All heavy atoms as an XYZ file, in Angstrom:
997
protein
N     166.963     32.503     75.566
C     165.928     33.445     75.955
C     164.683     32.673     76.373
O     164.179     31.854     75.630
C     165.584     34.374     74.782
C     164.518     35.390     75.075
C     165.014     36.528     75.960
O     166.205     36.606     76.253
N     164.120     37.383     76.394
N     164.206     32.953     77.553
C     163.017     32.280     78.067
C     161.778     32.871     77.406
O     161.643     34.081     77.284
C     162.931     32.444     79.591
C     161.601     31.923     80.117
C     164.090     31.723     80.268
N     160.894     31.999     76.980
C     159.596     32.443     76.451
C     158.490     31.670     77.135
O     158.592     30.455     77.332
C     159.526     32.209     74.946
C     160.275     33.223     74.122
C     159.925     33.148     72.657
O     159.892     32.072     72.076
N     159.661     34.289     72.053
N     157.435     32.387     77.488
C     156.261     31.795     78.105
C     155.052     32.170     77.262
O     154.839     33.360     76.986
C     156.079     32.307     79.534
C     157.258     32.123     80.482
C     156.956     32.782     81.829
C     157.577     30.659     80.685
N     154.278     31.174     76.872
C     153.121     31.431     76.010
C     151.889     30.810     76.646
O     151.801     29.586     76.798
C     153.328     30.853     74.596
C     152.102     31.124     73.730
C     154.573     31.456     73.962
N     150.933     31.668     77.021
C     149.685     31.197     77.609
C     148.647     30.921     76.524
O     148.657     31.556     75.455
C     149.090     32.234     78.581
C     149.984     32.643     79.723
C     150.678     33.959     79.461
O     150.877     34.290     78.279
O     151.012     34.660     80.437
N     147.748     30.019     76.826
C     146.614     29.749     75.952
C     145.478     29.188     76.795
O     145.688     28.822     77.955
C     146.992     28.758     74.843
O     147.410     27.530     75.396
N     144.287     29.131     76.190
C     143.156     28.501     76.860
C     142.126     29.442     77.431
O     141.106     29.002     77.958
N     142.372     30.734     77.344
C     141.381     31.680     77.847
C     140.150     31.720     76.959
O     140.112     31.121     75.882
N     139.134     32.432     77.435
C     137.910     32.557     76.655
C     136.768     33.076     77.480
O     136.959     33.581     78.598
N     135.579     32.944     76.914
C     134.349     33.392     77.560
C     133.603     32.162     78.078
O     133.400     31.190     77.337
C     133.477     34.145     76.564
C     132.081     34.558     77.023
C     132.159     35.532     78.185
C     131.302     35.149     75.846
N     133.192     32.214     79.333
C     132.490     31.089     79.943
C     131.428     31.623     80.893
O     131.578     32.725     81.443
C     133.489     30.157     80.681
C     134.148     30.876     81.845
C     132.837     28.867     81.124
N     130.360     30.866     81.067
C     129.323     31.269     82.017
C     129.750     30.952     83.444
O     130.565     30.041     83.676
C     128.024     30.553     81.695
C     127.347     31.057     80.435
C     125.959     30.473     80.252
O     125.694     29.361     80.695
N     125.078     31.218     79.603
N     129.179     31.680     84.365
C     129.449     31.419     85.781
C     129.136     29.958     86.093
O     128.128     29.408     85.633
C     128.620     32.346     86.656
N     130.034     29.351     86.882
C     129.901     27.936     87.201
C     130.639     27.023     86.254
O     130.790     25.824     86.528
N     131.103     27.561     85.141
C     131.809     26.776     84.149
C     133.285     26.603     84.473
O     133.766     27.024     85.535
N     133.992     25.979     83.523
C     135.401     25.653     83.716
C     136.224     26.051     82.503
O     135.715     26.087     81.379
C     135.571     24.142     83.950
O     134.893     23.721     85.099
N     137.484     26.334     82.769
C     138.477     26.558     81.720
C     139.792     25.975     82.190
O     140.046     25.920     83.402
C     138.674     28.043     81.427
C     137.629     28.789     80.605
C     137.955     30.281     80.587
C     137.546     28.240     79.193
N     140.640     25.574     81.229
C     141.998     25.158     81.571
C     142.973     26.012     80.789
O     142.970     26.007     79.555
C     142.243     23.686     81.274
C     143.590     23.228     81.819
C     143.849     21.754     81.637
N     144.352     21.441     80.307
C     145.118     20.388     80.028
N     145.456     19.557     80.991
N     145.515     20.156     78.794
N     143.803     26.720     81.519
C     144.859     27.520     80.914
C     146.142     26.703     80.835
O     146.414     25.893     81.711
C     145.107     28.790     81.730
C     143.902     29.685     82.013
C     144.362     30.937     82.764
C     143.156     30.033     80.758
N     146.908     26.966     79.788
C     148.211     26.336     79.619
C     149.275     27.408     79.490
O     149.021     28.485     78.955
C     148.233     25.457     78.367
O     147.287     24.423     78.442
N     150.463     27.086     79.964
C     151.615     27.974     79.826
C     152.776     27.118     79.320
O     153.317     26.308     80.078
C     151.960     28.628     81.147
S     153.493     29.578     81.116
N     153.122     27.308     78.052
C     154.220     26.562     77.449
C     155.499     27.374     77.580
O     155.562     28.524     77.136
C     153.913     26.269     75.991
N     156.504     26.763     78.190
C     157.764     27.449     78.439
C     158.851     26.907     77.527
O     158.908     25.706     77.252
C     158.164     27.279     79.902
N     159.716     27.780     77.076
C     160.830     27.358     76.227
C     162.048     28.207     76.521
O     161.960     29.266     77.146
C     160.448     27.471     74.752
O     160.155     28.810     74.407
N     163.188     27.720     76.085
C     164.408     28.497     76.208
C     165.411     27.939     77.209
O     166.569     28.351     77.215
N     164.975     27.032     78.054
C     165.880     26.424     79.036
C     165.107     25.325     79.760
O     163.908     25.182     79.572
C     166.377     27.439     80.061
C     165.248     28.174     80.778
C     165.734     28.871     82.009
N     165.769     27.966     83.143
C     166.431     28.232     84.268
N     167.128     29.323     84.378
N     166.405     27.372     85.269
N     165.781     24.597     80.615
C     165.102     23.646     81.498
C     164.537     24.400     82.702
O     165.161     25.329     83.189
C     166.081     22.570     81.967
C     166.531     21.644     80.855
C     167.390     20.529     81.393
N     167.811     19.631     80.330
C     167.113     18.596     79.926
N     165.963     18.325     80.505
N     167.563     17.823     78.961
N     163.394     23.962     83.177
C     162.701     24.695     84.234
C     162.601     23.902     85.526
O     161.854     24.259     86.421
C     161.306     25.098     83.749
C     161.339     26.082     82.620
C     161.436     25.653     81.305
C     161.309     27.440     82.870
C     161.487     26.554     80.258
C     161.356     28.360     81.824
C     161.451     27.906     80.521
N     163.387     22.833     85.628
C     163.283     21.931     86.769
C     163.563     22.599     88.098
O     163.082     22.157     89.135
C     164.235     20.751     86.586
C     163.731     19.671     85.670
C     162.551     18.922     86.280
N     162.194     17.756     85.515
C     162.034     16.552     86.003
N     162.186     16.351     87.304
N     161.708     15.544     85.238
N     164.372     23.653     88.085
C     164.741     24.309     89.342
C     163.907     25.560     89.612
O     164.167     26.289     90.558
C     166.218     24.681     89.307
O     166.483     25.553     88.225
N     162.908     25.795     88.784
C     162.150     27.037     88.871
C     160.817     26.841     89.584
O     160.337     25.727     89.765
C     161.872     27.581     87.469
C     163.147     27.905     86.709
O     164.202     28.067     87.363
O     163.089     27.990     85.475
N     160.236     27.947     89.970
C     158.850     28.006     90.415
C     158.060     28.771     89.362
O     158.491     29.828     88.902
C     158.722     28.703     91.776
O     159.380     27.902     92.769
C     157.260     28.871     92.174
N     156.934     28.216     88.979
C     156.076     28.866     87.991
C     154.809     29.358     88.683
O     154.258     28.664     89.545
C     155.701     27.890     86.888
C     156.890     27.324     86.146
S     157.828     28.574     85.257
C     156.659     28.976     83.950
N     154.384     30.538     88.311
C     153.205     31.112     88.948
C     152.182     31.604     87.947
O     152.506     31.865     86.784
N     150.948     31.688     88.400
C     149.860     32.327     87.665
C     149.422     33.564     88.443
O     149.231     33.506     89.656
C     148.668     31.392     87.492
C     148.868     30.310     86.492
C     149.227     29.014     86.733
C     148.686     30.409     85.071
N     149.297     28.310     85.552
C     148.961     29.150     84.515
C     148.314     31.436     84.209
C     148.884     28.894     83.159
C     148.228     31.186     82.861
C     148.512     29.932     82.338
N     149.279     34.650     87.706
C     148.757     35.896     88.250
C     147.594     36.333     87.378
O     147.418     35.840     86.260
C     149.844     36.978     88.244
C     150.926     36.773     89.259
C     151.914     35.804     89.078
C     150.981     37.548     90.408
C     152.907     35.601     90.019
C     151.984     37.369     91.354
C     152.943     36.394     91.153
N     146.818     37.287     87.870
C     145.741     37.834     87.055
C     145.583     39.319     87.332
O     145.928     39.805     88.405
C     144.431     37.098     87.309
C     143.866     37.273     88.714
C     142.648     36.375     88.900
N     142.051     36.550     90.223
C     141.042     35.821     90.689
N     140.516     34.845     89.927
N     140.559     36.041     91.892
N     145.044     40.003     86.326
C     144.813     41.430     86.470
C     143.478     41.786     85.852
O     143.264     41.609     84.655
C     145.929     42.240     85.815
C     145.832     43.728     86.078
C     147.091     44.472     85.662
O     147.865     44.015     84.831
N     147.311     45.636     86.258
N     142.582     42.282     86.693
C     141.275     42.745     86.244
C     141.372     44.225     85.883
O     142.272     44.931     86.366
C     140.244     42.528     87.348
N     140.458     44.730     85.051
C     140.507     46.147     84.651
C     140.486     47.074     85.859
O     139.663     46.919     86.768
C     139.229     46.309     83.814
C     138.954     44.951     83.292
C     139.390     43.993     84.370
N     141.426     48.010     85.883
C     141.491     48.975     86.963
C     142.054     48.453     88.270
O     142.066     49.180     89.273
N     142.509     47.211     88.246
C     143.017     46.589     89.477
C     144.501     46.265     89.321
O     145.017     46.183     88.213
C     142.247     45.293     89.774
C     140.750     45.476     89.869
S     140.251     46.405     91.318
C     140.515     45.144     92.555
N     145.163     46.060     90.455
C     146.542     45.632     90.412
C     146.609     44.142     90.087
O     145.663     43.387     90.346
C     147.218     45.909     91.760
C     147.382     47.388     92.063
C     148.198     47.636     93.322
O     148.513     46.666     94.018
O     148.521     48.797     93.584
N     147.742     43.727     89.554
C     147.946     42.317     89.279
C     148.042     41.567     90.601
O     148.694     42.039     91.538
C     149.205     42.122     88.438
C     149.372     40.729     87.908
C     150.214     40.714     86.636
N     151.489     41.372     86.791
C     152.329     41.576     85.778
N     151.994     41.161     84.548
N     153.478     42.165     85.975
N     147.378     40.406     90.676
C     147.364     39.657     91.929
C     147.780     38.207     91.709
O     147.554     37.631     90.639
C     145.975     39.697     92.581
C     144.879     39.024     91.781
C     143.560     38.953     92.536
O     143.485     39.397     93.696
O     142.596     38.427     91.949
N     148.342     37.649     92.739
C     148.785     36.252     92.747
C     147.582     35.321     92.725
O     146.585     35.560     93.414
C     149.630     35.998     93.992
C     149.958     34.555     94.234
C     150.971     33.933     93.531
C     149.243     33.829     95.174
C     151.276     32.603     93.757
C     149.542     32.495     95.414
C     150.561     31.885     94.695
N     147.700     34.244     91.946
C     146.653     33.227     91.891
C     147.159     31.894     92.452
O     146.559     31.327     93.358
C     146.148     33.028     90.446
C     145.144     31.880     90.369
C     145.534     34.325     89.917
N     148.265     31.397     91.888
C     148.770     30.087     92.298
C     150.221     29.950     91.848
O     150.650     30.635     90.914
C     147.937     28.959     91.694
N     150.943     29.052     92.512
C     152.325     28.779     92.137
C     152.622     27.300     92.322
O     151.976     26.626     93.141
C     153.287     29.618     92.968
N     153.599     26.804     91.560
C     154.008     25.413     91.654
C     155.518     25.313     91.502
O     156.110     26.004     90.663
C     153.292     24.553     90.593
C     153.604     23.066     90.792
C     153.639     25.004     89.174
C     152.693     22.143     89.997
N     156.118     24.479     92.328
C     157.538     24.179     92.190
C     157.702     23.130     91.100
O     157.115     22.051     91.176
C     158.095     23.650     93.508
O     159.363     23.065     93.295
N     158.492     23.446     90.089
C     158.699     22.487     89.003
C     159.538     21.302     89.474
O     159.499     20.228     88.880
C     159.368     23.172     87.819
C     158.555     24.302     87.226
S     156.958     23.767     86.565
C     157.496     23.095     84.981
N     160.261     21.480     90.577
C     161.122     20.424     91.076
C     160.328     19.357     91.818
O     160.420     18.167     91.480
C     162.174     21.031     92.004
C     163.084     19.981     92.599
O     163.550     19.086     91.906
N     163.332     20.078     93.893
N     159.519     19.783     92.809
C     158.849     18.786     93.643
C     157.328     18.817     93.541
O     156.648     18.027     94.180
C     159.264     18.953     95.113
C     158.956     20.332     95.653
O     158.086     21.023     95.154
N     159.691     20.739     96.680
N     156.797     19.740     92.742
C     155.354     19.788     92.546
C     154.567     20.443     93.655
O     153.334     20.461     93.616
N     155.238     20.981     94.670
C     154.511     21.682     95.737
C     153.750     22.869     95.154
O     154.214     23.540     94.242
C     155.473     22.165     96.812
C     155.975     21.034     97.686
O     155.429     19.931     97.673
N     157.023     21.288     98.440
N     152.580     23.115     95.709
C     151.716     24.174     95.199
C     151.272     25.109     96.318
O     151.332     24.768     97.509
C     150.464     23.590     94.531
O     149.735     22.812     95.497
C     150.829     22.708     93.352
N     150.809     26.278     95.903
C     150.227     27.230     96.845
C     149.197     28.069     96.085
O     149.390     28.393     94.917
C     151.297     28.130     97.468
C     150.757     28.963     98.596
C     150.499     28.396     99.842
C     150.464     30.312     98.416
C     149.975     29.139    100.867
C     149.936     31.064     99.444
C     149.696     30.478    100.672
O     149.168     31.214    101.696
N     148.102     28.413     96.777
C     147.000     29.121     96.137
C     146.597     30.358     96.926
O     146.674     30.381     98.161
C     145.771     28.208     96.031
C     145.988     26.981     95.198
C     146.435     25.800     95.768
C     145.743     26.999     93.829
C     146.641     24.666     95.009
C     145.944     25.867     93.048
C     146.402     24.712     93.650
O     146.601     23.587     92.882
N     146.119     31.348     96.209
C     145.459     32.473     96.861
C     144.155     31.972     97.490
O     143.506     31.061     96.955
C     145.168     33.576     95.849
N     143.759     32.576     98.587
C     142.546     32.149     99.274
C     141.321     32.258     98.352
O     140.397     31.446     98.463
C     142.320     33.009    100.518
C     143.293     32.678    101.635
O     143.918     31.596    101.584
O     143.434     33.492    102.560
N     141.324     33.231     97.462
C     140.155     33.475     96.618
C     139.895     32.352     95.604
O     138.787     32.239     95.075
C     140.310     34.799     95.870
O     141.485     34.789     95.079
N     140.910     31.523     95.337
C     140.736     30.457     94.342
C     140.899     29.063     94.939
O     140.669     28.067     94.243
C     141.713     30.631     93.165
C     141.584     32.020     92.565
C     143.150     30.350     93.581
N     141.278     28.998     96.192
C     141.531     27.705     96.827
C     140.274     26.842     96.774
O     139.174     27.299     97.085
C     141.973     27.936     98.274
C     142.766     26.810     98.889
C     143.329     27.233    100.244
C     144.348     28.339    100.121
N     144.954     28.713    101.419
N     140.451     25.594     96.346
C     139.321     24.678     96.238
C     138.614     24.727     94.897
O     137.812     23.843     94.582
N     138.902     25.744     94.091
C     138.280     25.869     92.763
C     139.306     25.718     91.639
O     138.985     25.199     90.583
C     137.589     27.225     92.620
C     136.492     27.468     93.637
C     135.720     28.755     93.324
N     136.568     29.940     93.371
C     136.722     30.791     92.357
N     136.099     30.584     91.209
N     137.508     31.867     92.494
N     140.514     26.200     91.869
C     141.564     26.179     90.853
C     142.610     25.136     91.245
O     142.890     24.941     92.438
C     142.257     27.534     90.732
C     141.421     28.635     90.136
C     140.061     28.506     89.931
C     142.020     29.827     89.775
C     139.299     29.519     89.392
C     141.286     30.864     89.218
C     139.915     30.713     89.038
N     143.216     24.523     90.229
C     144.303     23.577     90.454
C     145.442     23.876     89.495
O     145.226     23.925     88.282
C     143.828     22.135     90.246
O     142.734     21.849     91.126
C     144.956     21.155     90.539
N     146.632     24.060     90.039
C     147.817     24.265     89.218
C     148.562     22.943     89.131
O     148.659     22.200     90.116
C     148.716     25.384     89.791
C     149.857     25.717     88.829
C     149.252     25.029     91.173
C     150.651     26.964     89.246
N     149.074     22.631     87.938
C     149.812     21.387     87.747
C     150.903     21.613     86.713
O     150.947     22.658     86.064
C     148.875     20.258     87.303
O     148.264     20.574     86.065
N     151.760     20.598     86.568
C     152.880     20.754     85.644
C     153.109     19.466     84.878
O     152.770     18.373     85.354
C     154.151     21.124     86.410
C     154.830     19.944     87.105
C     155.692     20.368     88.231
N     156.641     19.357     88.692
C     156.345     18.290     89.414
N     155.093     18.031     89.720
N     157.300     17.467     89.827
N     153.715     19.612     83.714
C     154.200     18.479     82.935
C     155.634     18.824     82.564
O     155.872     19.580     81.615
C     153.325     18.269     81.701
C     153.726     17.039     80.906
O     154.909     16.624     80.978
O     152.874     16.505     80.191
N     156.576     18.282     83.315
C     157.977     18.641     83.089
C     158.472     18.193     81.718
O     159.308     18.854     81.107
C     158.851     18.049     84.186
C     158.775     18.853     85.467
O     158.439     20.032     85.466
N     159.078     18.215     86.581
N     157.965     17.091     81.235
C     158.393     16.604     79.919
C     158.027     17.586     78.816
O     158.724     17.698     77.807
C     157.779     15.239     79.647
N     156.932     18.304     79.027
C     156.466     19.268     78.028
C     156.815     20.698     78.394
O     156.452     21.633     77.665
C     154.948     19.150     77.852
C     154.494     17.822     77.290
C     152.983     17.807     77.112
C     152.511     16.491     76.526
N     151.038     16.443     76.351
N     157.474     20.892     79.543
C     157.769     22.251     80.014
C     156.502     23.112     80.026
O     156.504     24.268     79.582
C     158.825     22.921     79.127
C     160.231     22.700     79.630
O     160.432     22.113     80.706
N     161.207     23.146     78.888
N     155.435     22.524     80.532
C     154.138     23.198     80.500
C     153.509     23.189     81.887
O     153.607     22.195     82.617
C     153.202     22.524     79.492
O     153.782     22.615     78.187
C     151.841     23.220     79.452
N     152.891     24.314     82.216
C     152.152     24.456     83.466
C     150.696     24.721     83.112
O     150.397     25.429     82.145
C     152.727     25.613     84.303
C     151.910     25.842     85.557
C     154.169     25.316     84.685
N     149.807     24.161     83.918
C     148.378     24.290     83.666
C     147.682     24.958     84.848
O     148.147     24.868     85.989
C     147.749     22.913     83.436
C     148.396     22.142     82.324
C     149.358     21.175     82.597
C     148.039     22.368     80.996
C     149.960     20.458     81.575
C     148.643     21.653     79.967
C     149.599     20.705     80.270
O     150.192     20.000     79.250
N     146.569     25.589     84.558
C     145.701     26.099     85.610
C     144.281     25.675     85.271
O     143.664     26.207     84.355
C     145.790     27.625     85.720
C     145.014     28.226     86.896
C     145.671     27.819     88.220
C     144.937     29.748     86.801
N     143.803     24.661     85.990
C     142.427     24.203     85.838
C     141.541     25.061     86.708
O     141.748     25.123     87.928
C     142.297     22.730     86.231
C     140.883     22.186     86.151
C     140.359     22.120     84.725
O     141.077     21.705     83.823
N     139.108     22.520     84.539
N     140.574     25.706     86.089
C     139.709     26.633     86.812
C     138.275     26.123     86.756
O     137.693     26.035     85.669
C     139.801     28.032     86.199
C     141.213     28.568     86.117
S     141.296     30.277     85.550
C     140.671     30.101     83.883
N     137.736     25.763     87.900
C     136.369     25.263     88.011
C     135.514     26.231     88.813
O     136.032     27.104     89.511
C     136.361     23.891     88.680
C     137.125     22.852     87.902
O     137.194     22.883     86.664
N     137.717     21.890     88.594
N     134.202     26.065     88.717
C     133.260     26.910     89.468
C     133.605     28.386     89.286
O     133.663     29.152     90.252
C     133.280     26.534     90.949
O     132.950     25.179     91.146
N     133.817     28.774     88.056
C     134.225     30.150     87.789
C     133.141     31.141     88.159
O     131.938     30.868     88.015
C     134.615     30.294     86.322
C     136.000     29.743     85.976
C     136.138     29.496     84.488
C     137.082     30.685     86.466
N     133.581     32.286     88.620
C     132.701     33.372     89.064
C     133.014     34.619     88.243
O     134.141     34.771     87.752
C     132.945     33.649     90.551
C     132.768     32.439     91.438
C     133.323     32.652     92.844
O     133.962     33.700     93.083
O     133.113     31.767     93.702
N     132.051     35.523     88.108
C     132.344     36.774     87.383
C     133.553     37.512     87.935
O     134.275     38.174     87.182
C     131.047     37.583     87.577
C     129.986     36.543     87.713
C     130.625     35.409     88.470
N     133.802     37.369     89.232
C     134.959     38.026     89.856
C     136.287     37.450     89.382
O     137.343     38.029     89.660
C     134.868     37.910     91.374
C     133.732     38.683     92.010
C     132.366     38.039     91.793
O     132.321     36.802     91.529
O     131.356     38.756     91.859
N     136.266     36.315     88.695
C     137.486     35.726     88.145
C     137.868     36.334     86.810
O     138.926     36.014     86.262
C     137.322     34.210     87.982
C     137.120     33.492     89.303
O     137.842     33.807     90.264
O     136.243     32.602     89.358
N     137.022     37.198     86.266
C     137.311     37.836     84.987
C     138.569     38.682     85.088
O     138.684     39.553     85.961
C     136.131     38.719     84.548
O     134.999     37.877     84.293
C     136.469     39.508     83.294
N     139.534     38.399     84.200
C     140.824     39.089     84.243
C     141.686     38.587     83.093
O     141.347     37.593     82.439
C     141.535     38.827     85.567
N     142.791     39.256     82.884
C     143.857     38.709     82.041
C     144.751     37.872     82.953
O     145.192     38.350     84.000
C     144.674     39.820     81.361
C     145.811     39.206     80.542
C     143.774     40.673     80.472
N     144.977     36.635     82.555
C     145.780     35.709     83.343
C     147.177     35.590     82.723
O     147.316     35.389     81.509
C     145.107     34.347     83.400
C     143.946     34.320     84.356
C     142.765     35.000     84.078
C     144.035     33.637     85.566
C     141.704     34.994     84.975
C     142.979     33.622     86.460
C     141.821     34.307     86.157
O     140.772     34.310     87.056
N     148.181     35.704     83.589
C     149.577     35.644     83.168
C     150.289     34.495     83.865
O     150.067     34.266     85.062
C     150.306     36.934     83.551
C     149.763     38.186     82.929
C     148.776     38.925     83.577
C     150.252     38.660     81.716
C     148.279     40.094     83.022
C     149.769     39.820     81.151
C     148.783     40.532     81.810
O     148.296     41.691     81.255
N     151.163     33.811     83.137
C     152.077     32.910     83.815
C     153.445     33.581     83.880
O     153.771     34.459     83.065
C     152.152     31.537     83.157
S     153.022     31.479     81.601
N     154.225     33.158     84.849
C     155.515     33.785     85.094
C     156.483     32.766     85.684
O     156.064     31.753     86.257
C     155.355     34.978     86.030
N     157.798     33.079     85.584
C     158.845     32.181     86.064
C     159.676     32.853     87.119
O     160.171     33.972     86.934
C     159.731     31.805     84.860
C     160.724     30.680     85.116
C     161.990     31.092     85.887
N     162.807     32.095     85.303
C     163.928     31.846     84.627
N     164.299     30.599     84.416
N     164.660     32.837     84.175
N     159.887     32.144     88.224
C     160.833     32.569     89.241
C     161.978     31.573     89.215
O     161.755     30.370     89.346
C     160.176     32.597     90.612
O     161.086     33.050     91.590
N     163.223     32.030     89.037
C     164.289     31.098     88.682
C     165.020     30.433     89.844
O     165.114     30.960     90.950
C     165.268     32.015     87.932
C     165.118     33.339     88.617
C     163.662     33.420     88.984
N     165.517     29.214     89.534
C     166.622     28.618     90.272
C     166.462     28.611     91.789
O     167.310     29.122     92.521
C     167.927     29.342     89.923
C     168.315     29.119     88.484
O     168.009     28.032     87.949
O     168.910     30.027     87.885
N     165.360     28.002     92.265
C     165.135     27.796     93.691
C     165.134     29.125     94.476
O     165.395     29.127     95.681
C     166.209     26.883     94.292
C     166.322     25.539     93.620
C     167.460     25.191     92.903
C     165.303     24.599     93.713
C     167.567     23.964     92.279
C     165.405     23.361     93.095
C     166.538     23.051     92.392
O     166.644     21.823     91.784
N     164.852     30.228     93.834
C     164.885     31.508     94.547
C     163.773     31.612     95.584
O     163.903     32.322     96.573
C     164.811     32.678     93.566
O     163.644     32.584     92.777
N     162.646     30.905     95.334
C     161.582     30.886     96.331
C     160.721     29.647     96.093
O     160.607     29.169     94.961
C     160.734     32.156     96.294
S     160.116     32.634     94.669
N     160.124     29.159     97.155
C     159.243     28.003     97.043
C     157.878     28.448     96.523
O     157.605     29.647     96.390
C     159.090     27.347     98.406
O     158.395     28.230     99.282
N     157.003     27.500     96.248
C     155.657     27.843     95.808
C     154.959     28.720     96.842
O     154.270     29.680     96.514
C     154.855     26.582     95.533
N     155.146     28.407     98.119
C     154.538     29.198     99.191
C     155.119     30.615     99.234
O     154.409     31.601     99.460
C     154.751     28.513    100.529
C     154.356     29.361    101.714
C     153.017     29.566    102.024
C     155.318     29.977    102.515
C     152.636     30.348    103.100
C     154.952     30.758    103.594
C     153.611     30.945    103.881
O     153.246     31.720    104.938
N     156.428     30.720     99.004
C     157.102     32.020     99.131
C     156.916     32.894     97.897
O     156.961     34.120     97.985
C     158.595     31.792     99.373
C     158.905     31.121    100.693
C     160.328     30.591    100.743
O     160.927     30.372     99.657
O     160.841     30.356    101.860
N     156.709     32.284     96.733
C     156.681     33.029     95.462
C     155.306     33.643     95.198
O     154.621     33.262     94.251
C     157.053     32.111     94.303
S     158.808     31.881     94.055
N     154.904     34.593     96.023
C     153.590     35.215     95.885
C     153.663     36.664     95.431
O     152.640     37.297     95.193
C     152.834     35.135     97.217
C     152.428     33.719     97.597
C     151.918     33.676     99.012
N     153.007     33.743     99.968
C     152.829     33.929    101.280
N     151.636     34.118    101.764
N     153.867     33.947    102.096
N     154.850     37.189     95.323
C     155.049     38.588     94.942
C     155.505     38.623     93.484
O     156.446     37.925     93.115
C     156.106     39.219     95.845
C     156.268     40.702     95.598
O     156.056     41.154     94.462
O     156.626     41.406     96.556
N     154.870     39.460     92.684
C     155.205     39.490     91.257
C     156.656     39.899     91.040
O     157.244     39.557     90.015
C     154.280     40.444     90.509
C     154.353     41.886     90.953
C     153.454     42.788     90.113
O     153.069     42.404     89.013
O     153.142     43.892     90.596
N     157.268     40.589     91.981
C     158.657     41.015     91.820
C     159.640     39.868     91.977
O     160.828     40.020     91.701
C     158.978     42.134     92.811
C     158.158     43.366     92.577
N     157.055     43.683     93.356
C     158.237     44.335     91.641
C     156.514     44.807     92.918
N     157.213     45.230     91.879
N     159.156     38.713     92.390
C     160.006     37.534     92.496
C     160.113     36.785     91.166
O     160.842     35.810     91.073
C     159.468     36.595     93.569
C     159.499     37.205     94.963
C     158.760     36.350     95.977
O     157.543     36.173     95.895
N     159.486     35.823     96.943
N     159.395     37.237     90.150
C     159.361     36.580     88.860
C     160.079     37.447     87.820
O     159.940     38.670     87.824
C     157.904     36.343     88.426
C     157.198     35.344     89.309
C     156.669     35.729     90.531
C     157.070     34.019     88.916
C     156.029     34.809     91.348
C     156.421     33.090     89.722
C     155.909     33.500     90.934
O     155.285     32.579     91.746
N     160.830     36.771     86.927
C     161.613     37.550     85.979
C     161.145     37.434     84.529
O     161.501     38.291     83.709
C     163.100     37.166     86.069
C     163.369     35.693     85.806
O     162.400     34.916     85.651
O     164.554     35.313     85.783
N     160.398     36.420     84.197
C     159.857     36.287     82.851
C     158.341     36.104     82.926
O     157.840     35.368     83.801
C     160.487     35.115     82.104
C     161.880     35.408     81.603
C     162.990     35.034     82.345
C     162.074     36.075     80.390
C     164.267     35.317     81.893
C     163.349     36.356     79.939
C     164.443     35.973     80.695
O     165.705     36.255     80.251
N     157.662     36.748     81.986
C     156.204     36.740     81.960
C     155.700     36.412     80.563
O     156.333     36.781     79.561
C     155.654     38.113     82.364
C     155.939     38.459     83.792
C     157.104     38.921     84.318
C     155.022     38.350     84.874
N     156.981     39.111     85.662
C     155.710     38.774     86.046
C     153.699     37.946     84.992
C     155.101     38.787     87.307
C     153.097     37.974     86.233
C     153.794     38.385     87.380
N     154.555     35.761     80.500
C     153.876     35.571     79.242
C     153.093     36.817     78.857
O     153.050     37.802     79.590
N     152.441     36.735     77.702
C     151.713     37.891     77.180
C     150.317     38.011     77.778
O     149.676     39.056     77.642
C     151.616     37.805     75.652
C     150.503     36.916     75.114
C     150.761     35.432     75.309
O     151.851     35.012     75.690
N     149.745     34.617     75.018
N     149.850     36.965     78.416
C     148.539     36.988     79.053
C     147.453     36.398     78.175
O     147.540     36.417     76.940
N     146.424     35.862     78.820
C     145.260     35.338     78.115
C     144.008     35.799     78.853
O     143.950     35.751     80.077
C     145.317     33.799     77.995
O     144.228     33.344     77.198
C     145.285     33.102     79.344
N     143.025     36.273     78.110
C     141.820     36.850     78.696
C     140.849     35.754     79.119
O     140.541     34.845     78.345
C     141.125     37.773     77.697
C     139.811     38.359     78.177
C     139.994     39.391     79.279
O     140.844     40.277     79.169
N     139.191     39.284     80.337
N     140.371     35.868     80.335
C     139.293     35.011     80.840
C     138.124     35.910     81.215
O     138.286     36.847     82.005
C     139.757     34.201     82.071
C     138.577     33.480     82.716
C     140.837     33.210     81.675
N     136.977     35.639     80.632
C     135.779     36.412     80.921
C     134.683     35.468     81.383
O     134.364     34.490     80.687
C     135.300     37.186     79.684
O     136.358     38.024     79.222
C     134.082     38.039     80.013
N     134.139     35.747     82.564
C     133.087     34.914     83.141
C     131.812     35.745     83.192
O     131.764     36.784     83.861
C     133.468     34.421     84.540
C     132.396     33.464     85.071
C     134.825     33.741     84.526
N     130.800     35.297     82.487
C     129.536     36.023     82.449
C     128.593     35.492     83.523
O     128.613     34.308     83.859
C     128.890     35.889     81.077
O     128.582     34.537     80.814
N     127.773     36.395     84.025
C     126.831     36.008     85.095
C     125.511     35.516     84.521
O     125.245     35.623     83.343
C     126.586     37.197     86.027
O     126.110     38.287     85.283
């Protein structure tokens, strides 16, 4: 059974930084794509970033490009999201998710329906 556990959320002032972690267990993830999504109150869940666990290719939503960095540590089965220059508009619950077995590349894996396992989410709040 695949399990994804996010951590690292919290309250930060605008302009600050946070690093989210997503620890995965239950199988090897070398052939998967891992993604970060977020959902603000009253809004639909939206794509943030994705990374191929196989080759490290990444893709970002335009709203976070240049501020957020997604990375992986295959030895630890962990994916990270480094978030810099945070803005109040980044306030949301952040989720990590898994898309299995080369089903889509980091560029292609932008739709939440392409992911089959999700973490419980971690709250990020950015104050102005």
